[in-house]
N, CA, C and O atoms as CSV, one atom per row, in Angstrom:
chain,resi,resn,atom,element,x,y,z
A,1,MET,N,N,181.002,168.150,103.006
A,1,MET,CA,C,181.513,168.272,101.683
A,1,MET,C,C,182.518,167.217,101.303
A,1,MET,O,O,182.376,166.767,100.166
A,2,ASN,N,N,183.371,166.798,101.930
A,2,ASN,CA,C,184.277,165.800,101.716
A,2,ASN,C,C,183.646,164.395,101.429
A,2,ASN,O,O,184.059,163.687,100.511
A,3,ASP,N,N,182.593,164.020,102.288
A,3,ASP,CA,C,181.857,162.915,102.034
A,3,ASP,C,C,181.249,162.720,100.677
A,3,ASP,O,O,181.338,161.669,100.043
A,4,SER,N,N,180.598,163.848,100.253
A,4,SER,CA,C,179.906,163.862,99.147
A,4,SER,C,C,180.823,163.726,97.924
A,4,SER,O,O,180.457,163.127,96.913
A,5,ILE,N,N,182.061,164.319,98.055
A,5,ILE,CA,C,183.064,164.270,96.847
A,5,ILE,C,C,183.492,162.787,96.777
A,5,ILE,O,O,183.604,162.236,95.681
A,6,ILE,N,N,183.733,162.134,97.940
A,6,ILE,CA,C,184.179,160.758,97.779
A,6,ILE,C,C,183.102,159.731,97.258
A,6,ILE,O,O,183.314,158.742,96.557
A,7,LYS,N,N,181.934,160.172,97.742
A,7,LYS,CA,C,180.764,159.256,97.271
A,7,LYS,C,C,180.520,159.473,95.702
A,7,LYS,O,O,180.226,158.524,94.975
A,8,ASP,N,N,180.645,160.652,95.275
A,8,ASP,CA,C,180.513,161.096,93.893
A,8,ASP,C,C,181.540,160.264,93.013
A,8,ASP,O,O,181.233,159.690,91.968
A,9,THR,N,N,182.820,160.282,93.592
A,9,THR,CA,C,184.074,159.795,92.961
A,9,THR,C,C,183.884,158.147,92.837
A,9,THR,O,O,184.119,157.497,91.819
A,10,LEU,N,N,183.464,157.682,93.948
A,10,LEU,CA,C,183.241,156.028,93.920
A,10,LEU,C,C,182.106,155.614,93.070
A,10,LEU,O,O,182.093,154.528,92.491
A,11,LYS,N,N,181.125,156.506,92.992
A,11,LYS,CA,C,179.951,156.258,91.922
A,11,LYS,C,C,180.433,156.217,90.577
A,11,LYS,O,O,180.102,155.307,89.817
A,12,LEU,N,N,181.265,157.231,90.204
A,12,LEU,CA,C,181.887,157.445,88.923
A,12,LEU,C,C,182.796,156.242,88.458
A,12,LEU,O,O,182.732,155.685,87.362
A,13,ALA,N,N,183.563,155.976,89.386
A,13,ALA,CA,C,184.512,154.780,89.238
A,13,ALA,C,C,183.799,153.376,89.017
A,13,ALA,O,O,184.096,152.555,88.149
A,14,ASN,N,N,182.838,153.270,89.940
A,14,ASN,CA,C,181.897,152.023,89.633
A,14,ASN,C,C,181.296,152.009,88.365
A,14,ASN,O,O,181.300,150.944,87.747
A,15,GLU,N,N,180.725,153.110,87.818
A,15,GLU,CA,C,180.078,153.049,86.591
A,15,GLU,C,C,181.062,152.853,85.465
A,15,GLU,O,O,180.766,152.207,84.460
A,16,ALA,N,N,182.321,153.461,85.660
A,16,ALA,CA,C,183.328,153.389,84.601
A,16,ALA,C,C,183.746,151.747,84.602
A,16,ALA,O,O,183.832,151.149,83.530
A,17,ILE,N,N,183.956,151.186,85.667
A,17,ILE,CA,C,184.315,149.783,85.596
A,17,ILE,C,C,183.319,148.965,85.093
A,17,ILE,O,O,183.675,148.040,84.362
A,18,LYS,N,N,181.950,149.142,85.373
A,18,LYS,CA,C,180.941,148.474,84.825
A,18,LYS,C,C,180.784,148.592,83.376
A,18,LYS,O,O,180.437,147.612,82.718
A,19,LYS,N,N,181.006,149.677,82.859
A,19,LYS,CA,C,181.083,149.946,81.417
A,19,LYS,C,C,182.160,149.375,80.792
A,19,LYS,O,O,182.028,148.860,79.682
A,20,SER,N,N,183.228,149.403,81.378
A,20,SER,CA,C,184.583,148.850,80.571
A,20,SER,C,C,184.595,147.275,80.614
A,20,SER,O,O,185.050,146.620,79.676
A,21,ILE,N,N,184.086,146.716,81.720
A,21,ILE,CA,C,184.134,145.256,81.746
A,21,ILE,C,C,182.866,144.641,81.481
A,21,ILE,O,O,182.158,144.319,82.436
A,22,THR,N,N,182.483,144.432,80.273
A,22,THR,CA,C,181.196,143.628,80.122
A,22,THR,C,C,181.454,142.703,78.977
A,22,THR,O,O,182.358,142.849,78.154
A,23,TYR,N,N,180.453,141.601,79.007
A,23,TYR,CA,C,180.430,140.742,78.035
A,23,TYR,C,C,179.622,141.331,76.849
A,23,TYR,O,O,179.176,142.477,76.908
A,24,GLU,N,N,179.431,140.489,75.720
A,24,GLU,CA,C,178.579,140.910,74.547
A,24,GLU,C,C,177.179,141.306,75.069
A,24,GLU,O,O,176.581,142.345,74.788
A,25,ASN,N,N,176.771,140.345,75.846
A,25,ASN,CA,C,175.441,140.406,76.394
A,25,ASN,C,C,175.192,141.155,77.608
A,25,ASN,O,O,174.192,140.999,78.310
A,26,ASN,N,N,176.207,142.037,77.852
A,26,ASN,CA,C,176.146,143.037,78.932
A,26,ASN,C,C,176.127,142.370,80.399
A,26,ASN,O,O,175.516,142.930,81.310
A,27,GLU,N,N,176.772,141.232,80.589
A,27,GLU,CA,C,176.901,140.537,81.969
A,27,GLU,C,C,178.181,141.282,82.492
A,27,GLU,O,O,179.075,141.651,81.731
A,28,HIS,N,N,178.198,141.449,83.666
A,28,HIS,CA,C,179.235,142.151,84.445
A,28,HIS,C,C,180.276,141.052,84.842
A,28,HIS,O,O,179.846,140.145,85.554
A,29,ILE,N,N,181.477,141.023,84.502
A,29,ILE,CA,C,182.677,140.275,85.093
A,29,ILE,C,C,183.386,140.899,86.242
A,29,ILE,O,O,183.792,142.060,86.190
A,30,ASN,N,N,183.535,140.129,87.279
A,30,ASN,CA,C,184.326,140.637,88.336
A,30,ASN,C,C,185.816,140.147,88.348
A,30,ASN,O,O,186.193,139.154,88.969
A,31,TRP,N,N,186.562,140.902,87.643
A,31,TRP,CA,C,187.957,140.422,87.373
A,31,TRP,C,C,188.755,140.330,88.604
A,31,TRP,O,O,189.613,139.448,88.641
A,32,TRP,N,N,188.606,141.088,89.594
A,32,TRP,CA,C,189.485,140.985,90.718
A,32,TRP,C,C,189.112,139.717,91.495
A,32,TRP,O,O,189.973,139.151,92.168
A,33,LEU,N,N,187.831,139.243,91.422
A,33,LEU,CA,C,187.745,137.938,92.020
A,33,LEU,C,C,188.379,136.827,91.314
A,33,LEU,O,O,188.747,135.874,92.001
A,34,TRP,N,N,188.568,136.798,90.026
A,34,TRP,CA,C,189.081,135.792,89.065
A,34,TRP,C,C,190.727,135.770,89.507
A,34,TRP,O,O,191.396,134.773,89.779
A,35,ILE,N,N,191.110,137.023,89.490
A,35,ILE,CA,C,192.519,137.305,89.951
A,35,ILE,C,C,192.936,136.662,91.481
A,35,ILE,O,O,193.986,136.057,91.696
A,36,ALA,N,N,192.083,136.881,92.291
A,36,ALA,CA,C,192.268,136.420,93.578
A,36,ALA,C,C,192.130,134.913,93.589
A,36,ALA,O,O,192.966,134.257,94.212
A,37,VAL,N,N,191.171,134.330,92.967
A,37,VAL,CA,C,191.016,132.846,92.741
A,37,VAL,C,C,192.347,132.238,92.062
A,37,VAL,O,O,192.843,131.211,92.525
A,38,ILE,N,N,192.877,132.858,91.021
A,38,ILE,CA,C,194.122,132.313,90.400
A,38,ILE,C,C,195.207,132.478,91.378
A,38,ILE,O,O,196.018,131.561,91.511
A,39,GLU,N,N,195.311,133.622,92.120
A,39,GLU,CA,C,196.366,133.669,93.171
A,39,GLU,C,C,196.329,132.549,94.244
A,39,GLU,O,O,197.328,131.984,94.688
A,40,PHE,N,N,195.092,132.313,94.588
A,40,PHE,CA,C,194.934,131.315,95.635
A,40,PHE,C,C,195.274,129.915,95.067
A,40,PHE,O,O,195.848,129.114,95.805
A,41,VAL,N,N,194.948,129.569,93.775
A,41,VAL,CA,C,195.447,128.319,93.267
A,41,VAL,C,C,196.879,128.331,93.143
A,41,VAL,O,O,197.447,127.285,93.456
A,42,ILE,N,N,197.576,129.292,92.754
A,42,ILE,CA,C,198.955,129.309,92.707
A,42,ILE,C,C,199.628,129.065,93.981
A,42,ILE,O,O,200.678,128.425,94.042
A,43,ILE,N,N,199.020,129.584,95.033
A,43,ILE,CA,C,199.690,129.521,96.528
A,43,ILE,C,C,199.322,128.061,96.783
A,43,ILE,O,O,200.221,127.358,97.243
A,44,LEU,N,N,198.154,127.512,96.557
A,44,LEU,CA,C,197.997,126.052,96.917
A,44,LEU,C,C,199.058,125.130,96.211
A,44,LEU,O,O,199.588,124.187,96.800
A,45,LEU,N,N,199.327,125.465,94.922
A,45,LEU,CA,C,200.260,124.551,94.253
A,45,LEU,C,C,201.679,124.748,94.725
A,45,LEU,O,O,202.433,123.779,94.812
A,46,LEU,N,N,202.042,125.886,95.013
A,46,LEU,CA,C,203.308,126.064,95.705
A,46,LEU,C,C,203.489,125.365,97.096
A,46,LEU,O,O,204.560,124.847,97.415
A,47,ILE,N,N,202.416,125.377,97.884
A,47,ILE,CA,C,202.473,124.737,98.992
A,47,ILE,C,C,202.598,123.027,98.888
A,47,ILE,O,O,203.350,122.349,99.588
A,48,LEU,N,N,201.829,122.598,98.017
A,48,LEU,CA,C,201.899,121.163,97.620
A,48,LEU,C,C,203.217,120.689,97.068
A,48,LEU,O,O,203.683,119.595,97.387
A,49,PHE,N,N,203.775,121.463,96.292
A,49,PHE,CA,C,205.074,121.221,95.803
A,49,PHE,C,C,206.297,121.193,96.937
A,49,PHE,O,O,207.284,120.461,96.997
A,50,LYS,N,N,205.932,122.084,97.659
A,50,LYS,CA,C,206.808,122.180,98.827
A,50,LYS,C,C,206.776,120.898,99.734
A,50,LYS,O,O,207.806,120.389,100.175
A,51,PHE,N,N,205.469,120.399,99.987
A,51,PHE,CA,C,205.451,119.119,100.759
A,51,PHE,C,C,205.546,117.835,100.076
A,51,PHE,O,O,205.767,116.817,100.732
A,52,ILE,N,N,205.387,117.798,98.722
A,52,ILE,CA,C,205.548,116.727,97.894
A,52,ILE,C,C,206.872,116.856,97.153
A,52,ILE,O,O,206.842,116.715,95.930
A,53,LYS,N,N,207.921,117.084,97.699
A,53,LYS,CA,C,209.001,117.245,96.973
A,53,LYS,C,C,209.822,115.990,96.674
A,53,LYS,O,O,209.703,115.134,97.551
A,54,PRO,N,N,210.539,115.701,95.765
A,54,PRO,CA,C,211.177,114.416,95.382
A,54,PRO,C,C,211.995,113.884,96.477
A,54,PRO,O,O,212.356,114.737,97.288
A,55,ASN,N,N,212.360,112.726,96.686
A,55,ASN,CA,C,213.329,112.156,97.701
A,55,ASN,C,C,214.587,112.540,97.288
A,55,ASN,O,O,214.834,112.762,96.103
A,56,ASP,N,N,215.580,112.657,98.365
A,56,ASP,CA,C,216.966,113.027,98.120
A,56,ASP,C,C,217.496,112.026,97.348
A,56,ASP,O,O,217.051,110.880,97.412
A,57,THR,N,N,218.561,112.392,96.496
A,57,THR,CA,C,219.302,111.491,95.681
A,57,THR,C,C,220.283,110.953,96.595
A,57,THR,O,O,220.456,111.410,97.725
A,58,ILE,N,N,220.985,109.891,96.059
A,58,ILE,CA,C,221.951,109.094,96.817
A,58,ILE,C,C,223.106,110.189,97.165
A,58,ILE,O,O,223.539,110.240,98.317
A,59,LYS,N,N,223.531,110.940,96.297
A,59,LYS,CA,C,224.568,111.881,96.503
A,59,LYS,C,C,224.180,112.899,97.660
A,59,LYS,O,O,225.082,113.282,98.405
A,60,GLN,N,N,222.963,113.328,97.835
A,60,GLN,CA,C,222.491,114.196,98.804
A,60,GLN,C,C,222.370,113.390,100.243
A,60,GLN,O,O,222.628,114.022,101.268
A,61,LYS,N,N,222.024,112.158,100.319
A,61,LYS,CA,C,221.908,111.274,101.449
A,61,LYS,C,C,223.257,111.036,102.001
A,61,LYS,O,O,223.460,111.080,103.215
A,62,ILE,N,N,224.245,110.768,101.082
A,62,ILE,CA,C,225.484,110.654,101.535
A,62,ILE,C,C,226.183,111.934,102.212
A,62,ILE,O,O,226.900,111.920,103.213
A,63,LYS,N,N,225.828,112.987,101.476
A,63,LYS,CA,C,226.352,114.194,102.012
A,63,LYS,C,C,225.760,114.643,103.419
A,63,LYS,O,O,226.456,115.267,104.219
A,64,LYS,N,N,224.457,114.298,103.675
A,64,LYS,CA,C,223.864,114.483,104.936
A,64,LYS,C,C,224.447,113.550,106.100
A,64,LYS,O,O,224.655,113.937,107.250
A,65,GLU,N,N,224.651,112.409,105.669
A,65,GLU,CA,C,225.233,111.330,106.536
A,65,GLU,C,C,226.628,111.907,106.953
A,65,GLU,O,O,226.895,112.128,108.134
A,66,SER,N,N,227.469,112.130,105.970
A,66,SER,CA,C,228.900,112.544,106.325
A,66,SER,C,C,228.971,113.831,107.196
A,66,SER,O,O,229.826,113.989,108.068
A,67,LEU,N,N,227.945,114.792,106.871
A,67,LEU,CA,C,227.996,115.868,107.706
A,67,LEU,C,C,227.662,115.672,109.229
A,67,LEU,O,O,227.964,116.472,110.115
A,68,LYS,N,N,227.043,114.579,109.386
A,68,LYS,CA,C,226.606,114.300,110.813
A,68,LYS,C,C,227.735,113.548,111.587
A,68,LYS,O,O,227.737,113.484,112.817
A,69,GLU,N,N,228.680,112.991,110.810
A,69,GLU,CA,C,229.658,112.328,111.485
A,69,GLU,C,C,230.811,113.229,111.896
A,69,GLU,O,O,230.991,114.290,111.297
A,70,GLU,N,N,231.589,112.851,112.884
A,70,GLU,CA,C,232.807,113.632,113.343
A,70,GLU,C,C,233.989,113.377,112.391
A,70,GLU,O,O,234.123,112.223,111.984
A,71,ILE,N,N,234.765,114.213,112.033
A,71,ILE,CA,C,236.039,114.020,111.172
A,71,ILE,C,C,237.161,113.944,112.118
A,71,ILE,O,O,237.247,114.726,113.065
A,72,ASP,N,N,238.041,112.999,111.880
A,72,ASP,CA,C,239.294,112.972,112.770
A,72,ASP,C,C,240.465,113.312,111.765
A,72,ASP,O,O,241.052,112.519,111.030
A,73,PHE,N,N,240.679,114.717,111.903
A,73,PHE,CA,C,241.734,115.273,111.122
A,73,PHE,C,C,243.078,114.715,111.362
A,73,PHE,O,O,243.902,114.587,110.456
A,74,ASN,N,N,243.286,114.397,112.541
A,74,ASN,CA,C,244.581,113.672,112.988
A,74,ASN,C,C,244.865,112.461,112.152
A,74,ASN,O,O,245.955,112.313,111.599
A,75,ASN,N,N,243.812,111.530,112.053
A,75,ASN,CA,C,243.735,110.238,111.410
A,75,ASN,C,C,243.986,110.522,109.892
A,75,ASN,O,O,244.710,109.755,109.258
A,76,ILE,N,N,243.405,111.604,109.297
A,76,ILE,CA,C,243.461,111.726,107.893
A,76,ILE,C,C,244.944,112.436,107.631
A,76,ILE,O,O,245.410,112.420,106.492
A,77,ILE,N,N,245.567,112.973,108.573
A,77,ILE,CA,C,246.869,113.572,108.197
A,77,ILE,C,C,247.944,112.328,108.401
A,77,ILE,O,O,248.881,112.147,107.624
A,78,ASN,N,N,247.681,111.508,109.542
A,78,ASN,CA,C,248.573,110.528,109.665
A,78,ASN,C,C,248.416,109.284,108.471
A,78,ASN,O,O,249.354,108.586,108.087
A,79,SER,N,N,247.071,109.192,108.012
A,79,SER,CA,C,246.942,108.267,106.901
A,79,SER,C,C,247.508,108.644,105.631
A,79,SER,O,O,247.919,107.764,104.874
A,80,SER,N,N,247.580,110.025,105.279
A,80,SER,CA,C,248.216,110.542,104.080
A,80,SER,C,C,249.824,110.343,104.069
A,80,SER,O,O,250.498,110.136,103.059
A,81,PHE,N,N,250.272,110.443,105.315
A,81,PHE,CA,C,251.813,110.348,105.290
A,81,PHE,C,C,252.434,109.168,105.819
A,81,PHE,O,O,253.565,108.840,105.461
A,82,ASN,N,N,251.726,108.477,106.692
A,82,ASN,CA,C,252.364,107.228,107.474
A,82,ASN,C,C,251.607,105.793,106.989
A,82,ASN,O,O,252.184,104.732,107.225
A,83,SER,N,N,250.361,105.796,106.337
A,83,SER,CA,C,249.812,104.606,106.216
A,83,SER,C,C,250.486,103.723,105.360
A,83,SER,O,O,250.369,102.515,105.565
A,84,LYS,N,N,251.210,104.158,104.384
A,84,LYS,CA,C,251.907,103.302,103.456
A,84,LYS,C,C,253.040,102.459,103.922
A,84,LYS,O,O,253.250,101.322,103.500
A,85,GLN,N,N,253.778,103.090,104.839
A,85,GLN,CA,C,254.999,102.314,105.609
A,85,GLN,C,C,254.343,101.183,106.543
A,85,GLN,O,O,254.830,100.062,106.689
A,86,LEU,N,N,253.165,101.645,107.155
A,86,LEU,CA,C,252.500,100.765,108.115
A,86,LEU,C,C,251.819,99.636,107.397
A,86,LEU,O,O,251.877,98.506,107.883
A,87,TYR,N,N,251.224,99.846,106.355
A,87,TYR,CA,C,250.630,98.946,105.452
A,87,TYR,C,C,251.768,97.944,104.874
A,87,TYR,O,O,251.643,96.723,104.978
A,88,ASP,N,N,252.720,98.465,104.348
A,88,ASP,CA,C,253.790,97.551,103.929
A,88,ASP,C,C,254.412,96.537,105.026
A,88,ASP,O,O,254.815,95.404,104.764
A,89,GLU,N,N,254.417,97.048,106.089
A,89,GLU,CA,C,255.024,96.308,107.242
A,89,GLU,C,C,254.011,95.227,107.606
A,89,GLU,O,O,254.461,94.108,107.853
A,90,LEU,N,N,252.764,95.419,107.664
A,90,LEU,CA,C,251.700,94.593,108.217
A,90,LEU,C,C,251.450,93.564,107.104
A,90,LEU,O,O,251.220,92.383,107.364
A,91,LYS,N,N,251.505,94.062,105.831
A,91,LYS,CA,C,251.130,93.071,104.700
A,91,LYS,C,C,252.198,91.799,104.771
A,91,LYS,O,O,251.817,90.646,104.567
A,92,VAL,N,N,253.530,92.123,105.071
A,92,VAL,CA,C,254.529,91.266,104.917
A,92,VAL,C,C,254.436,90.355,106.278
A,92,VAL,O,O,254.599,89.142,106.144
A,93,LYS,N,N,254.206,90.840,107.459
A,93,LYS,CA,C,254.227,90.169,108.630
A,93,LYS,C,C,253.011,89.320,108.816
A,93,LYS,O,O,253.083,88.259,109.436
A,94,CYS,N,N,251.940,89.741,108.316
A,94,CYS,CA,C,250.592,88.962,108.580
A,94,CYS,C,C,250.194,88.290,107.260
A,94,CYS,O,O,249.021,87.951,107.103
A,95,HIS,N,N,251.000,88.105,106.416
A,95,HIS,CA,C,250.549,87.146,105.202
A,95,HIS,C,C,250.189,85.840,105.570
A,95,HIS,O,O,250.919,85.227,106.348
A,96,PRO,N,N,249.188,85.335,105.130
A,96,PRO,CA,C,248.775,83.947,105.573
A,96,PRO,C,C,249.819,82.747,105.287
A,96,PRO,O,O,249.918,81.739,105.988
A,97,ASP,N,N,250.620,83.050,104.069
A,97,ASP,CA,C,251.571,82.200,103.702
A,97,ASP,C,C,252.773,82.163,104.683
A,97,ASP,O,O,253.623,81.297,104.475
A,98,ARG,N,N,252.938,83.027,105.748
A,98,ARG,CA,C,253.940,82.631,106.883
A,98,ARG,C,C,253.577,81.755,107.858
A,98,ARG,O,O,254.344,81.358,108.735
A,99,PHE,N,N,252.186,81.370,107.712
A,99,PHE,CA,C,251.853,80.284,108.538
A,99,PHE,C,C,251.284,79.126,108.076
A,99,PHE,O,O,250.152,78.827,108.457
A,100,PRO,N,N,251.982,78.322,107.200
A,100,PRO,CA,C,251.520,77.290,106.433
A,100,PRO,C,C,251.153,75.925,107.369
A,100,PRO,O,O,250.318,75.090,107.022
A,101,ASN,N,N,251.917,75.863,108.586
A,101,ASN,CA,C,251.835,74.716,109.378
A,101,ASN,C,C,250.565,74.859,110.210
A,101,ASN,O,O,249.804,73.896,110.303
A,102,ASP,N,N,250.298,76.021,110.821
A,102,ASP,CA,C,249.401,76.160,111.748
A,102,ASP,C,C,247.936,76.641,111.081
A,102,ASP,O,O,247.763,77.819,110.769
A,103,LYS,N,N,247.028,75.750,110.916
A,103,LYS,CA,C,245.743,76.054,110.257
A,103,LYS,C,C,245.010,77.237,111.001
A,103,LYS,O,O,244.480,78.159,110.381
A,104,GLU,N,N,245.020,77.147,112.292
A,104,GLU,CA,C,244.325,78.231,113.097
A,104,GLU,C,C,244.840,79.540,112.800
A,104,GLU,O,O,244.097,80.439,112.404
A,105,LYS,N,N,246.145,79.700,112.981
A,105,LYS,CA,C,246.817,80.934,112.773
A,105,LYS,C,C,246.798,81.413,111.202
A,105,LYS,O,O,246.855,82.601,110.885
A,106,ASN,N,N,246.718,80.419,110.335
A,106,ASN,CA,C,246.578,80.736,108.904
A,106,ASN,C,C,245.166,81.471,108.675
A,106,ASN,O,O,245.094,82.516,108.027
A,107,ILE,N,N,244.098,80.874,109.230
A,107,ILE,CA,C,242.655,81.434,109.089
A,107,ILE,C,C,242.777,82.750,109.750
A,107,ILE,O,O,242.386,83.715,109.093
A,108,ILE,N,N,243.262,82.965,110.964
A,108,ILE,CA,C,243.263,84.314,111.606
A,108,ILE,C,C,244.033,85.208,110.583
A,108,ILE,O,O,243.506,86.216,110.114
A,109,ALA,N,N,245.373,84.786,110.231
A,109,ALA,CA,C,246.343,85.705,109.513
A,109,ALA,C,C,245.262,86.179,108.025
A,109,ALA,O,O,245.206,87.325,107.582
A,110,ASP,N,N,244.586,85.130,107.533
A,110,ASP,CA,C,243.906,85.439,106.397
A,110,ASP,C,C,242.816,86.667,106.516
A,110,ASP,O,O,242.703,87.606,105.729
A,111,LYS,N,N,242.065,86.426,107.667
A,111,LYS,CA,C,241.233,87.448,108.029
A,111,LYS,C,C,241.709,88.903,108.383
A,111,LYS,O,O,241.069,89.918,108.111
A,112,LEU,N,N,242.888,88.863,109.011
A,112,LEU,CA,C,243.531,90.084,109.236
A,112,LEU,C,C,244.040,90.549,107.962
A,112,LEU,O,O,243.758,91.707,107.656
A,113,PHE,N,N,244.801,89.794,107.093
A,113,PHE,CA,C,245.224,90.380,105.913
A,113,PHE,C,C,244.114,90.898,104.998
A,113,PHE,O,O,244.329,91.882,104.290
A,114,GLN,N,N,242.983,90.295,104.987
A,114,GLN,CA,C,241.944,91.050,104.132
A,114,GLN,C,C,241.601,92.443,104.693
A,114,GLN,O,O,241.409,93.446,104.005
A,115,GLU,N,N,241.551,92.370,106.027
A,115,GLU,CA,C,241.182,93.603,106.624
A,115,GLU,C,C,242.214,94.675,106.465
A,115,GLU,O,O,241.949,95.865,106.294
A,116,ILE,N,N,243.415,94.157,106.535
A,116,ILE,CA,C,244.487,95.094,106.292
A,116,ILE,C,C,244.484,95.736,104.786
A,116,ILE,O,O,244.652,96.942,104.602
A,117,THR,N,N,244.284,94.844,103.786
A,117,THR,CA,C,244.117,95.448,102.512
A,117,THR,C,C,242.956,96.390,102.191
A,117,THR,O,O,242.981,97.300,101.363
A,118,GLU,N,N,241.857,96.004,103.035
A,118,GLU,CA,C,240.624,96.987,102.858
A,118,GLU,C,C,240.980,98.275,103.553
A,118,GLU,O,O,240.412,99.313,103.213
A,119,ASN,N,N,241.931,98.269,104.554
A,119,ASN,CA,C,241.939,99.555,105.343
A,119,ASN,C,C,243.430,100.126,105.162
A,119,ASN,O,O,244.030,100.726,106.053
A,120,GLN,N,N,243.947,99.852,103.875
A,120,GLN,CA,C,245.352,100.292,103.566
A,120,GLN,C,C,245.686,101.615,103.701
A,120,GLN,O,O,246.854,101.956,103.892
A,121,ASN,N,N,244.526,102.614,103.601
A,121,ASN,CA,C,244.776,104.053,103.661
A,121,ASN,C,C,244.354,104.574,104.984
A,121,ASN,O,O,244.357,105.793,105.154
A,122,ASN,N,N,243.998,103.794,105.918
A,122,ASN,CA,C,243.430,104.212,107.241
A,122,ASN,C,C,244.437,103.916,108.381
A,122,ASN,O,O,244.469,102.828,108.957
A,123,SER,N,N,245.229,104.919,108.661
A,123,SER,CA,C,246.295,104.759,109.672
A,123,SER,C,C,245.714,104.247,111.043
A,123,SER,O,O,246.252,103.284,111.589
A,124,MET,N,N,244.697,104.833,111.573
A,124,MET,CA,C,244.168,104.528,112.819
A,124,MET,C,C,243.724,102.942,112.885
A,124,MET,O,O,243.966,102.234,113.863
A,125,ARG,N,N,243.068,102.507,111.751
A,125,ARG,CA,C,242.723,101.100,111.741
A,125,ARG,C,C,243.790,100.227,111.579
A,125,ARG,O,O,243.823,99.195,112.248
A,126,LEU,N,N,244.699,100.507,110.755
A,126,LEU,CA,C,246.035,99.696,110.585
A,126,LEU,C,C,246.796,99.601,111.857
A,126,LEU,O,O,247.459,98.581,112.043
A,127,THR,N,N,246.781,100.632,112.845
A,127,THR,CA,C,247.445,100.473,114.178
A,127,THR,C,C,246.682,99.615,114.879
A,127,THR,O,O,247.260,98.741,115.526
A,128,GLU,N,N,245.291,99.689,114.890
A,128,GLU,CA,C,244.544,98.680,115.684
A,128,GLU,C,C,244.789,97.118,115.233
A,128,GLU,O,O,244.835,96.196,116.048
A,129,LEU,N,N,244.944,96.956,113.781
A,129,LEU,CA,C,245.202,95.601,113.261
A,129,LEU,C,C,246.674,95.182,113.870
A,129,LEU,O,O,246.915,94.049,114.288
A,130,LYS,N,N,247.459,96.079,113.858
A,130,LYS,CA,C,248.822,95.669,114.321
A,130,LYS,C,C,248.783,95.215,115.686
A,130,LYS,O,O,249.394,94.175,115.931
A,131,GLU,N,N,248.090,95.886,116.758
A,131,GLU,CA,C,247.861,95.477,118.053
A,131,GLU,C,C,247.180,94.075,117.873
A,131,GLU,O,O,247.639,93.146,118.536
A,132,GLU,N,N,246.229,93.870,117.115
A,132,GLU,CA,C,245.490,92.567,117.008
A,132,GLU,C,C,246.423,91.350,116.483
A,132,GLU,O,O,246.305,90.183,116.858
A,133,ALA,N,N,247.308,91.798,115.614
A,133,ALA,CA,C,248.282,90.760,115.090
A,133,ALA,C,C,249.161,90.317,116.202
A,133,ALA,O,O,249.488,89.140,116.355
A,134,LYS,N,N,249.538,91.298,116.978
A,134,LYS,CA,C,250.505,91.060,118.025
A,134,LYS,C,C,249.881,90.016,119.064
A,134,LYS,O,O,250.560,89.133,119.588
A,135,GLN,N,N,248.599,90.197,119.293
A,135,GLN,CA,C,247.932,89.437,120.419
A,135,GLN,C,C,247.665,88.039,119.819
A,135,GLN,O,O,248.004,87.008,120.400
A,136,LYS,N,N,246.984,88.062,118.523
A,136,LYS,CA,C,246.411,86.696,118.010
A,136,LYS,C,C,247.550,85.883,117.414
A,136,LYS,O,O,247.608,84.663,117.564
A,137,LEU,N,N,248.414,86.550,116.767
A,137,LEU,CA,C,249.422,85.741,115.886
A,137,LEU,C,C,250.848,85.732,116.523
A,137,LEU,O,O,251.755,85.100,115.982
A,138,ASN,N,N,251.050,86.474,117.736
A,138,ASN,CA,C,252.215,86.605,118.561
A,138,ASN,C,C,253.474,86.945,117.462
A,138,ASN,O,O,254.493,86.297,117.220
A,139,ILE,N,N,253.030,88.094,116.959
A,139,ILE,CA,C,254.119,88.650,115.880
A,139,ILE,C,C,254.638,89.857,116.736
A,139,ILE,O,O,253.895,90.627,117.343
A,140,ASN,N,N,256.068,89.929,116.707
A,140,ASN,CA,C,256.946,91.023,117.297
A,140,ASN,C,C,257.137,91.976,116.110
A,140,ASN,O,O,257.535,91.555,115.024
A,141,PHE,N,N,256.832,93.340,116.344
A,141,PHE,CA,C,257.118,94.418,115.260
A,141,PHE,C,C,258.314,95.166,115.706
A,141,PHE,O,O,258.758,96.087,115.020
């Protein structure tokens, strides 16, 4: 009894669908097939856009590179509080004009002075340059 009710219901539903979805010349349209095709195309487009995404911008590349590097917070704190005094001391002691008679020391002092001015806010690098100046220029601090 249940099987006959289900079969009759399915027959009526199929007839209703066939009657409601027809062209002018009575051709049957399978709307569900077209909906499935459209969904498939949308899914393909989404997959393609995911794989063919635009290259990272410069800002995003810098952010990724900076996240990979280790951060030395001790150097950051020292640089913010102590680098000014160390820079002032080094720029006076290592200035190339202090070595006018010795050309070799003048060249070394010029290179050191350029590096000192480039790293004026980096306390760790300024400390390294101070040691380098002690060795190469025989300066006592």
